[in-house]
N, C-alpha and C positions, 0 to 999 in steps of 0.2 A: 623542349622548346615550344611545343604546341600549348602546354599548360601556361608557360610564361606569357606567351602572346595573348592567350585568353584572359589572363589576369590584367594585362595592360589595358584591355578594352573596358574594364569596369573599375579602374582606380578611382577612389574618392566616392564611389557609389556602393549601394548594397547589392548590386548585381553579382558581385563575387560570392556573396552569401548564398544566393540561389544556386549558383554553379556548384559550390561546395556541398550543399545539401543534396543536390541531384546526384553528385558523385558518391556521396555516402549511401544514398538509397540504392545505388547500383553496386555497392560493395567495392567501389574503387577508392579505398582509403589512402593508398600511397599517392594517387593523383590529387586527392583532396588536400592532403597535407602539403604537397609540392606547390599547389596553387596558392595556398595561404602564405607559404614561405616566400613566394614570388611577389607578393604585394609590396608596395612602397613602404619604406620605414615609417613614414607619417601615418599611413593607414594601420599598420601593425601596432603602433603605439596607441592610436585612438581606439582601436578595436581589440585591445589586449585581452579583456575579459571574455569577449565573445569568441575570439580565436581559441583561447585557452579552453573554453567550454566545449567547442567542437572537437578539438584534439582529445580532450578528456573522454568524451562520449565514445569516440572511436577506440580509445584505449580500453574502456570498459567492455565494449562489445568484443574486442579481441580476447580479453580475459574470460568472458563468458563462453565464447566459442573458441576453445583452445584444444579440442580433441580431434585428432585426425580420424578419417573414416576407418582406416586399418586398426587403430587402437580401439575404436568403438565396437567394430565387428568382433575383435578379439574378446572384449569384455562380454558381449552378448553370447558368444560361443562357449565361454566358461560356464554359463548357466544353461545354455541351450545348444549343445554340440552339433546337432543336426540341422540347424537353421540354414536356409538356402538364401542365395543372393536375391532370388525373386521375392522372398518374404521381406527381406530388408528393404528392397526397393519399394514394396507395397507400403511398408510402415512410413517410409519417407514421403511417398505421395500423399498419404493420409495425415501427415503432420504428427505422427506418433513418435518419429525421430525428428527433432528440430535441428536444422542446419542452415548455414549461410555460405554463400560464395563470397570470399573476401580476397581481393586482389588476385582473382582468377583461380583460387584454391578453395576446395570444399572443407569447411570446418563444422564439426558437430558441437552443439551446446554441451557444456561440461556435465550437465545433469541428465542428458538425454537418455542414457542407458538405464539409469535408475528410474527415470520417469516412464520408460517403455513398459515396465512391469506394473505400472499404475494405469496405463492408457490403452494398450493393445488388448482387445477383447479376449484373444486366445491366450494371453499371458497373465491376465489380471489374477493376482493372488487373492485367496479367500481371507477377507478381513472381518468376517461376520462376528467372530468371537471378540475381536478388538472393539468393533463398533458397539456391541452390546455391553461391554465393560464400560465404555465411555458413556453410553446411555444411562447405565445404572448410577454412575458417579454424578452425572449432570442432573438426573432425576432426583437424586438425594438433595442437591442444592435447591432444586425447585420445591420439593416437599418441605424443606426447612423454611423457605420463604413463605409458603402458603399457610404456615402456622401463625403467621403474623397478619393482623388486619391491615388492609390497604387503605390509604387515604383516598380522597375524592379523585385523585389523578392516577390511581392504580399503583402507587409507590408504597413499598413495604420493606421490612427487615433491615433497618438501618444498622450499619456497622462502622466502627471507628478503625481506620487503617493507618499504620505507621510504616513508612518505606524509606530506605536509604538507596540513593543512586550514586554510583561511582563511575568515573571515566579516567583511564590511565593512558597517557600518550607515551609511546616508546621512547627510550633514551636516544638522543642524537638524531632524531628525525629532522630537527631544524638546528641550526647552529646555536651554540650557547649565547645567551643574551637576547635572543629573539623572543617576541611576545606571541604566545599561543592564545588564540581566541576560541572559546568553547561554548556551545549552546547545548542544553540538556532539557528533557521533558518535565513538565509540571502540570498538575491537574487544573481544570478550570471549573467554575461554578455553573451547574445546570440543574435540571430537576432532580437528577440522581446523585449529584455531588455537591457538597457544601462544607462550610467550616474549614476551609483550606488554609493551612498554615505552614510556613517554612520554619522548621524547628531549629536547624543549625546548618552551618556550612564551614568548610575549611578555608574558604577564600571569600572576599567580598562578592556579593551577588547583585546583579541587575535583573529585575523582573521584566519580562516582555511587555510592551505597550502597543496596542493596536493590531497585533498579529493574531491570526487564528491558529497558529502553532504556538501554544503556550509554553514558555521556556524560562529557565534561569540561565543567565549568561555570566561567565567568569573569564578572567584572564590570568596568565602566569608567565613568568620569565623562565625560559628553558635553561637548565643547568647541564653542563657537560657530563656525560656518563650516567645521568640519572633520569629515570622516567618521571613524568609530571603527573601528579595525582590531583584529581578534583573529586569532591565528595559533598553531598548535602543530604539532609534528612527532612522529610515533610510528613504531614498528616492531613487527613481529610475524612469526612463522613460519606459513605456511599450506600446506595440502596438498590434493591431489585425493582424492576417495573415490568408489568405484563398486563395487557388488556385483551381478554378473549375475543376471538373474531366475531362471535355472535353479538357481543356487547358493542363492539365497534360498529357493526352494521346497523345496530339500532340507534347509535349516537351520531353517526356521521351526517353532515349537512352539505348542501351544495356549496361549491367553492366560490368565494368572492375573488374573481379573477382580476380585479382591478388593483389589488394591493401590490406594493413594491415587493413584499416578501414572496407573494405567489409568483410574480413574474421572474424574480431572481432564481427561485428553486424549481421552476419548470423550463428554464432557458438553458442556453449553452454555457459551458464553463471549460473553454479550451485549455489544454489539448485533449483531455480525456472524457469530457462529457459534451458530446456533439449530437444534437437532435437532427438527424438526417431523414430524408424520405424513406430510406431503407429501414432505419431504426423504427420509425412510426409504423411502417407496414408490418414489420416483425412483431411489434407489440400488439397490433390489432389482430394479427393471426393467432397469437398466444391466447388473448382474452376472449376471442370469438365474439359472441353477442353480449357478453357481460358488460353492464354499465355501472354497477356499484363500485366506487373506487377501492373500497376495502377488499372486495372479492377480486377485482382486477389485479391489485398488487399481490394478493396471495397466489393467483394463477401464475404471475411472472416469477415469483419466488419459487414456487414448486417446479416450474419449467426449467429454471436454471439449476436447481438442486438435482434434478433427474438427469441432466445432460452434460454437466461440466464438472468432472472430478478434479480433486486437488492434485497438483503436481508441482515440483520444484520450479521456482520462477526465475526468469531473467531479472537483471537489475532494472527497476522501474524506469530509471532515467534514460534507458536505451530503447524504450518502447514508444512508438509514435502516438498510438491511441489504444488504451487498455481494453475497452469493450470490443473493438475490432479484433484485437489480438486473441481474446478469449473465443470469439465466434470463429475465427479462422483456424485456431489451433486445437479447439475442442477441450480445453482445460484452463484452469486459472487458480491462483492462490486466493487468500481471503480478500485482499484489496482489489484484485482484478475482478472477481465476481461481484463484489460490492459495487464497483463502478458500472458494471454491466446492468445490474439491478437498477441503480439510480438512473442510468440513461434510458432504460426501457420504460420505467414508470413515469419519468418526466415526459416521455414521448406521448403519453396518454393524458397529460395535463395534471398529473399527480405530483405535488411537490415532494422532493426527496433530497437529502444532503448526506454528506460524509461525516463520519466520526471515527476516531481511532486513538490508539494509545497502547496499553498493555493489558493482556489477560493475566490475572493474578490468582488463579485458582490454586488451591493447595497442591503442590507437586506438579504444577503446570503453569509456569510463568514464562510468558513469551510476548513478542509483538503481536498485535492483532488489529484488524480493521473491520468496521461494520457500517451500518447506515441508520438513518432515521427517516421515517415517512410521515408526511403531514396529512392529517385528516381534519377537515373543517368541523368545528364543534368539539374536537378532542384535543388537537395540538400535535406536537411531534412525538411519534411513537418509535421506539428502537426496533431495528430489523437486522438480525445477524444472519446474512445469507450463507456464510461459510459454516457456521455452527448448525444451521438448519440442514445444509447439505449432508453433514456428517451424521445427522439424525434421521435421514430418509428411512422409512419403514418402521420407525419407532414413534411412540406418542409425543416425543419431544419436538418433532419437526414443526408442528403448528405453533409451539411455544415461541420459537425463535423468529417466526414470521412477524409477530407483534409483541415481542418481549425480549428481555435481556437479563441475565443473572447479575448479581451484585459484584462479582469478582472481576472488576474492571477498574482501570485507571485511564480515564479519557483525558487526552491532552490536546487533541486536534479537532477543530471544527470544520476543516476544509482541506483541500489538497493544494499544494504548490504555492502557499502564501509566502510573502517575504518574512524573513526572520527579524526579530527585534532584539538588540540593534541589528541593522541590516548587514548581511554577509556580502562580501565583495565578489568572491569567486563561486563557481558552480558548486552546489551542494553535492555531498555523497548521495543523498536521497532527495531527488527533486520533486517528488510527489508527496510522500508521507514524511513523518518525523517521529522516530521512536528511540533509536540508540544514541542520538546526538549528532552534532556536527562540529568539526574542528578545522581551523585554517590559520595561516600566518600570512605575513605581508606579501609573500610570493606565490601563494596559491592555496587551494584546498588540500586537506590531508585526508586521504581515503581510509577505509576501514582497516586496511592491512597495516596501518601505522599506529593504531590505538584500539583499545578494548573498553567496552562499557558494560555495566551490570546493574540490574534492579533487584534489590533484596527486600522481600516483605518481612518486616520485623514482627508485625502482629495485625490480626483482624479480630476485633472484639465487638460483640453485640452491644448495642446501645439500648438502655432501658428507656422505654417511652412513657 
């Protein structure tokens, strides 16, 4: 009754939204859902997509936080029989075990036990052998690139890549005769990618226009009892780029702070890039007395690499602000630490922006996110915070501060842009775009209703 009365006071206004968001922040999901159900029919119709999004986010949080404390403790004790309740309480206080109180009950993040062995100092497993194997592999790519002369922008070792991307929607996810709408990633032209070509597709394709998430779009009519298959093949040329720190220091010039580009990429980009007083103070503390932007950015890169290990991530769409999440929880995946890096260097007046897509290294194909940093007199320089983190203590750490290998398929120039053609319902991934997106006329289709895959058919050297 109290919720219904509360809803009555804000009919026809956005006040209900503030109340729902506050309830969600407090973990009162049942009350939030009840408040939305109590809204007048007219409001529910007008706000259909917004209400659907809020309900969807709560559902995703429930999926991510689906482990009871008893089940979590049981899993910990399978590996560590003598663990005490005091140790577990300490890990929770220090955010080594991530949990939420939802509707009055404690729930652990579904990856929290696995993450514990990555985050708790006394439990961290020795990954030195694995790290050095990774270093040897990545150094091999670096040495191959260094055998090729660089052009005036530091670009070298061009390769021609051929890729097939597929997406399969499960049978009977939507009724037969309904239209499935599908968006899938596609490379865009930049300094390191060119000669991009759609080679073939199994259905008519619409290429994105005006979005910084570059996609191919397809539609298909669902058939009863049959999965729906989408497939296309594309090719592009891609190269390595690296500029050594000492060269950048010699080349960098004072910023022209009056350009629109400078203002855009040193400013806020809600909800995940917010330049607060606290963020500025932290950035200043990290760089100390350093004033050169190249060295400032390197100090921030190293500071993040040393302090924030990788751990399995929550769904991005459920996190209010990614850099704050990393700082509070002491860990982050590739996209999360990239956003922390971007926010910190922007706080110093150094332009930085997002880039992401796929890493397509031999035997290591996966989604990946990184950044680019702008230095006046040089231009945009790639910065892979997560790869640098995995190379701490090896000679490759400095390489990824101001460089990137060629084994990439970049399809995103920013976070959270609208798709083209525009998607009606909340995306499965509201920040990034890699595996694709699917919807029909009644809502978004989440990852558990379809699968996608990227296959690298060939990567061939290009004779210069």
